[in-house]
Every structure is written in structure tokens, then in C-alpha cells.
C-alpha positions as CSV (number, residue, x, y, z in Angstrom):
1,M,-20.3,-21.5,9.1
2,R,-17.8,-19.2,7.3
3,K,-14.2,-19.5,8.2
4,L,-12.2,-16.4,9.2
5,F,-8.6,-16.4,8.2
6,V,-5.6,-14.1,8.1
7,S,-3.4,-13.8,5.0
8,N,-0.4,-11.6,5.5
9,L,3.2,-11.1,4.5
10,A,5.5,-10.6,7.4
11,T,9.3,-10.0,7.5
12,L,11.5,-12.6,9.2
13,D,11.7,-10.3,12.2
14,G,7.9,-10.1,12.4
15,Y,6.7,-6.9,10.8
16,L,3.8,-6.2,8.5
17,A,5.2,-2.8,7.4
18,G,8.0,-0.5,8.1
19,P,7.9,2.3,10.7
20,N,6.0,4.6,8.3
21,G,3.8,1.9,6.8
22,E,6.3,1.0,4.0
23,I,5.6,-2.3,2.2
24,D,8.2,-1.8,-0.6
25,W,9.9,-5.0,0.8
26,H,7.0,-7.2,-0.3
27,N,8.6,-10.0,-2.3
28,T,5.8,-11.0,-4.8
29,D,5.9,-12.6,-8.2
30,G,3.6,-14.6,-10.5
31,E,3.6,-17.6,-8.1
32,Y,2.4,-15.3,-5.3
33,E,-0.2,-13.7,-7.6
34,G,-1.5,-17.2,-8.4
35,Y,-2.0,-17.8,-4.6
36,G,-3.7,-14.4,-4.3
37,E,-6.1,-15.0,-7.1
38,K,-7.2,-18.3,-5.8
39,M,-7.6,-16.9,-2.3
40,M,-9.6,-13.9,-3.4
41,L,-11.9,-15.9,-5.7
42,S,-12.8,-18.2,-2.7
43,S,-13.3,-15.3,-0.3
44,G,-16.7,-13.8,0.4
45,A,-15.7,-10.7,2.5
46,I,-12.7,-8.8,3.7
47,L,-12.1,-7.2,7.2
48,F,-9.8,-4.2,7.6
49,G,-8.7,-1.9,10.3
50,R,-8.5,1.8,9.5
51,I,-4.8,2.0,8.6
52,T,-4.9,-1.0,6.2
53,Y,-8.2,0.3,4.7
54,D,-6.7,3.7,3.9
55,L,-3.7,2.0,2.2
56,M,-5.9,-0.4,0.2
57,A,-8.5,2.2,-0.7
58,G,-5.8,4.4,-2.0
59,Y,-4.6,1.7,-4.4
60,W,-7.2,-0.9,-5.5
61,P,-10.0,1.3,-7.0
62,T,-7.6,2.5,-9.7
63,A,-5.1,-0.4,-9.9
64,T,-4.1,-1.3,-13.4
65,D,-0.8,-3.1,-12.8
66,N,-2.1,-6.1,-11.0
67,N,-3.9,-9.4,-11.7
68,V,-7.3,-8.5,-13.2
69,A,-9.2,-11.1,-11.2
70,V,-7.7,-10.0,-7.9
71,T,-8.4,-6.3,-8.7
72,Q,-12.0,-7.2,-9.5
73,Q,-12.5,-9.1,-6.3
74,M,-10.8,-6.4,-4.2
75,N,-13.2,-3.9,-5.6
76,K,-16.3,-6.1,-5.6
77,L,-16.2,-8.0,-2.3
78,P,-17.9,-6.5,0.8
79,K,-15.3,-4.8,2.9
80,Y,-15.9,-4.3,6.6
81,V,-13.8,-1.6,8.2
82,F,-13.4,-1.3,12.0
83,S,-12.6,2.3,12.9
84,N,-13.3,4.7,15.7
85,T,-12.2,7.7,13.7
86,L,-13.6,7.3,10.1
87,T,-17.0,8.7,9.5
88,R,-17.4,7.6,5.8
89,L,-15.9,5.3,3.3
90,D,-15.6,6.0,-0.4
91,W,-14.4,2.6,-1.7
92,N,-17.0,0.5,-3.5
93,N,-18.9,-2.0,-1.2
94,A,-17.0,-0.8,1.9
95,H,-19.0,-0.7,5.2
96,L,-18.0,1.1,8.3
97,V,-18.5,-1.0,11.5
98,K,-19.1,0.9,14.6
99,E,-20.8,-1.9,16.6
100,P,-18.8,-4.1,18.9
101,M,-16.3,-6.2,16.9
102,E,-17.0,-9.5,18.6
103,A,-20.8,-9.5,18.0
104,F,-20.3,-8.3,14.4
105,V,-17.7,-10.9,13.5
106,R,-19.7,-13.7,15.1
107,E,-22.8,-12.8,13.2
108,L,-20.8,-12.4,9.9
109,K,-19.2,-15.8,10.4
110,E,-22.7,-17.4,10.8
111,S,-24.1,-15.7,7.7
112,E,-24.1,-17.2,4.2
113,G,-21.1,-16.7,1.8
114,G,-17.5,-17.5,1.2
115,D,-14.8,-17.4,3.8
116,I,-13.7,-14.1,5.4
117,V,-10.2,-12.8,5.0
118,I,-8.2,-10.3,7.0
119,L,-5.4,-8.5,5.1
120,G,-2.9,-6.5,7.1
121,S,-4.7,-5.0,10.0
122,G,-2.5,-6.2,12.8
123,T,-4.5,-4.6,15.6
124,I,-7.8,-6.3,14.6
125,V,-5.9,-9.6,14.1
126,S,-4.7,-9.3,17.7
127,Q,-8.2,-8.4,19.0
128,L,-9.9,-11.2,17.1
129,T,-7.2,-13.6,18.2
130,E,-7.9,-12.6,21.8
131,L,-11.6,-13.3,21.2
132,G,-10.9,-16.7,19.7
133,L,-12.6,-15.8,16.4
134,I,-9.7,-16.5,13.9
135,D,-9.8,-20.0,12.4
136,E,-6.7,-20.0,10.3
137,Y,-3.5,-18.0,9.9
138,R,-1.7,-17.9,6.5
139,I,1.5,-16.2,7.0
140,F,4.1,-15.5,4.3
141,T,7.5,-15.1,5.8
142,V,9.5,-12.8,3.5
143,P,13.3,-13.2,3.9
144,V,13.9,-9.5,4.9
145,L,14.9,-7.9,8.2
146,L,13.4,-4.5,8.9
147,G,14.6,-4.0,12.5
148,G,11.4,-2.1,13.3
149,G,8.0,-1.1,12.1
150,I,4.4,-2.3,12.5
151,P,4.3,-5.7,14.2
152,A,2.5,-8.6,12.5
153,F,1.1,-9.6,15.9
154,P,0.9,-6.9,18.5
155,P,0.8,-8.4,21.9
156,V,-1.7,-11.2,22.4
157,F,-2.5,-12.1,26.0
158,N,-4.8,-15.0,25.4
159,R,-2.3,-17.2,23.6
160,K,-3.7,-19.7,21.2
161,G,-2.2,-23.0,20.3
162,L,-1.7,-23.4,16.6
163,T,-1.2,-26.5,14.4
164,L,0.9,-26.2,11.3
165,V,-1.2,-27.8,8.5
166,S,0.9,-26.9,5.5
167,S,4.1,-25.2,4.5
168,R,5.1,-24.1,1.0
169,E,8.3,-22.6,-0.2
170,F,7.9,-20.2,-3.1
171,S,10.7,-19.8,-5.8
172,N,11.3,-16.2,-4.6
173,G,12.3,-17.3,-1.1
174,N,9.0,-16.6,0.6
175,V,7.5,-19.4,2.7
176,L,3.8,-19.7,3.3
177,N,2.9,-21.4,6.6
178,T,-0.7,-22.2,7.2
179,Y,-1.8,-22.8,10.8
180,W,-5.2,-23.9,12.3
181,V,-6.2,-22.9,15.7
182,K,-6.2,-25.9,18.1
């Protein structure tokens, strides 16, 4: 069975992005890029919500200032987008999902292929957490305080116990904590 994991950067006060979707506070460097390359090369699919899809689709198809392997994977991998408002997707290998999220994700996890990653997409992270479908959370804590914005974890009512399985401090001050669901 494929593993479904979240890989996100979040501010110390718990935001994925600023109030207008700003991510200019992302603190990335070569060490982070090495993590990203390894993660993307081991992934077999990506899940997005509409907001994150729009952001990513506006950047990756023409990206020239990033790690070549990551750019290739972002453009090559199947991307599944959960949206009630989009009617079509223009990014290579992107698929609009209109069927119920739970059934779709369960079927995807049972199919052949590499692990499935969720990037950004706080709303679907919360929904899939509620459904007990996320196997691992990889959260980079960036030493920045925004004071407001898009929360990394919108309210989750079916709280899940997590076990810290690794913690890694990066030279730029970011800390990657990896948790497994109990």
C-alpha cells in the first residue's frame, strides 16, 4: 500500500502562507533543496487543493530557477486536484477530482506506485486527517512569526495521536519534524 504524507513549511505560529497567500518568508537553501529532490524522486503522485494548485501551476511549468530534478518531477508526476470550482486543468498530468475525496484517496493508496505527497493544501490536509488517511506529517518549522494568514492545520475535530520519529535541524534555522500517526 502506498503511504500518504504531508510535506509542508509552516511558520513558528502555524501558518502555511500569509493572509494573501504570500510565501516570501519560505527559508530555503541548498540543504532544503536536497531534501526536496529526494522526496520528489521517491513520490509517485501529488495531491492538491485548488488554491495550492493555482499557485503551483503558475510557477512550475515554466520554472528555470530551481533544482532540475525537482522541476522535472513536479511537471511529470500525476497531480490530483480536489476542487468544486475548477472545470479544467492546464498543467501537464493534472487530473481534476470531483468524486468523494475519501473513496478516491483510499483507492489511490491501494494502487501501485510511489508514495503520495500533499504539498500546501491545508484544507485537504485537515479533511484527510479527519478521515484518518494521512500516514505521515513532515513539517518544516520556519523561524518566522506572521501573526496571521492561512493556517497549516485548519480545525481538526477528530484529533489523531502522533509519534515523533525524527527531527532534523537545518543550517538555515528550519527544523524538520517527521511524525507518524499512532
